[in-house]
Each structure stands twice: as structure tokens, then as C-alpha cells.
N, C-alpha and C positions, 0 to 999 in steps of 0.2 A: 862199205860204201867205197866205190871207186874214186881215185883222185880227181877225175873229170866231174864226177857227181858232187864231190865235196867242193870244189872250185865253184860250180854253178850255184850251189846252195849258199855259199859265202857271198857271191856277187848278188844274189837275189836278196839276201838279208840286208846288205849295204844299201842296195837300191831302195828297199822298203824304207829303211831309216831316213835316207835322203828325202824321198817323196813326202814322208810324214813331216819332215822338218820345213819343206816348202809351203805346206798349206797352213794358213792362219785360221785359228778358231777362237772365238770368244766364248768363255764359259758361261752358259746361260745360268740364270738365277735358279735355284732349286726350290725356291719357295716364293709366294707372292712378296713383291717388294713392298715396303711400307711407303706411305706417302712422304714426300720430302717435308721436313719439318715435324714429322711424328716421332714422338720418343720411342725408341726400342726398349728392350727390357734392361734398362739403366745400365749401360756399359761401364766398365771400369774406366777412370779417367786418371792417367792417360790409358787408351785401349791396350789390351794385352794381345800379343801376336798369337795367332793360332799356331799349334805345333806343326801343321803341314798346309801347304798351299794347294793340294791336290783337289779339294772339293770346297769351293768356296761359295757362300750365300752372300749376296750383296744387299744390304739393308738400305733403305732410303734412296734407291737408284732412281736417276732422272734420265729421260730419254733426250732432253733439251741441252743438258750441260754435263759435264763430268762430276763436278762439285758444285752443287747448288748452295749459295749463301757463302758466308764468310766463316771459315773455321777458327777456332781459338787455340788449336793445338792439333798435332798429328804424330802418329807413330809410324815409323818406317820399318818393315819386317824384311829382311833378305832371307831367300830361300835357295837351297842348293839346286844345281842343274841335274839333268839325267844322267850325266857321266861322273857324278859325284858318288861317294860311298852310300849316301843316304839321300836319294833323289827326293825333291819337294821338302826336305826337312828344314826346319828354322835354323840359320846360322848365325844371324846377328840381329840386333834391333836398336833403335835410337828413337828419341822424342825430340820434337822441334816445337818451338813456341809459336805464339799467335802470328807474328809478322811473317815468319818464314813459311808457315803452314798457308796463309792467306796468298802469298806470292806464288807458292807451288800450285794451289788451287786455280788461280787466276791463269797461269801458263798453261795448265791442262784444259781449262775452258776455252782458250783461245786457239788450240791446236786443231790442225786440219783433221776432219772426219775420215776414218777409214771407209773405202768404198764398199757399199753393201750390194751383194748380189754381182760382183765382178771379180773375175779370177784376177788374183794379184800375186806376183812373185816376190818372195822374200829370201833373205838369206837363211842358212840352216838355224833351226830353233833347237837349241840345246836344253830347253826347259828352265833356264834360270829366270826367276821371277822375283819381283819386289812387291810387296803389298803396303799400300799406304792407308792407314786408318785415321780418316779426318774426324775430329771431334768438335762439337758445337756447344755453345753455352746452355742450350736447352736440353742437352743430354744425348741428343741423337748423334749417329755417326754415318758416314759415308765411306765405303771401301772401294779403293781402287787398285787393280793389278796392273803393273807394269811389266810387260815382257821384255827381258833385257837383251835377248837374243832373238833371231827371227825378224819379224817385221817391226819390232820396237813399237809396240802399241800399248795404250792404256785403255782399260775398260772398267766401268762401273757395273757391268752385267747387262745394261741397257744401251749404252753408247760406247763406241770404240773410236779412238783417235790415234794419230801418229803423234807421240809426244816429242816436244823440241828437245835438243841436245842440252840445253839449260836445266831441264828436269833431271835427266839422267846425272849431270854433273852435282846438282843439289844433293840428291839421294845418295851418291857415291861418296860425297864429302862426309855424310853422316855414318854409313854403315861399311864403307871401304869398297874395294873391288871384289 
């Protein structure tokens, strides 16, 4: 390969990574969502973080709110970004009690919705994500993914919002940077 061809290939690869980072995508549910308030297959309390955030399924997802109801606990799962040695792998987790989980859920529910069907420019998305596993007294749970880079959105698989900086601060306090 000539030096000119090698340079052109490197520029094309860099441009592809940049363009991919500018496009926001909410991960669709891969199975039908359970109705809110419906108990799923008795999750562990507190919920256990999946080993990877690559292919999420969102149980009990609502289109009207991010977290329907008042959770009594939540687990925060921090995952590695694309530039880390093990992309999308679980890095750290922490559990929060009822008061902090309810505050976090309320802040997410009040957040501004992400525009649907509109092109929207975001910063580069390095793939770092946090997963919030909200648990409820009746045993069901609601999972919310926070994109920590790029558009900094939160999604339950049905609804996507721009989360407020306070949400990121609460999560970072629990699982670090």
C-alpha cells in the first residue's frame, strides 16, 4: 500500500469513527416490554448488574415517563467505554436506598425529552454508559441507560430524555469517574 493510500485509509477510518459518535441511537427493546407494575421473573434485590451493557432488554418500560412509580432502591452499574481495554464491560457498581433512588427517578422523569425524528448534533460518543436498575416493592424493576458521553441521554427503551447534570453528579458520587 502506498503512503498516500495509507493516509487516505486512516483519514477515512477517523471520519467514520467521528460520524458514528455524532449520531445518537436509543437501544430498542429486544423483547416486548412488560406492563408497568407487572412483576418480572423475580429479580434479585438489589438487582445484579449484567456483565455487559452491549445488548440491553428493558423490562417494564413506559413511554410516558422514564421511571414510573416510586422505587425503593436502585443499583448503579458503570460500564467501560469503547476506548477501554474491555469495551462495554462492567467496571463498578453501587446500590442506593429508597430516598436517593426516588430523587433520581423524579429528576429523570422531569428531564427534557430527546427530539424524535429530528437530526441532532452531539459531542463524540465514546460508549461509556451507566445502567440504573430501579427496584420496586412489588418486585418489578425498571432499567435506565445513561449515555455518559455523546448526547448525555437517558433511556428506558421506550422514552429518551436529556438527563440533568444533577443525575450525573449523583451517579458519579456512587461509582466514581
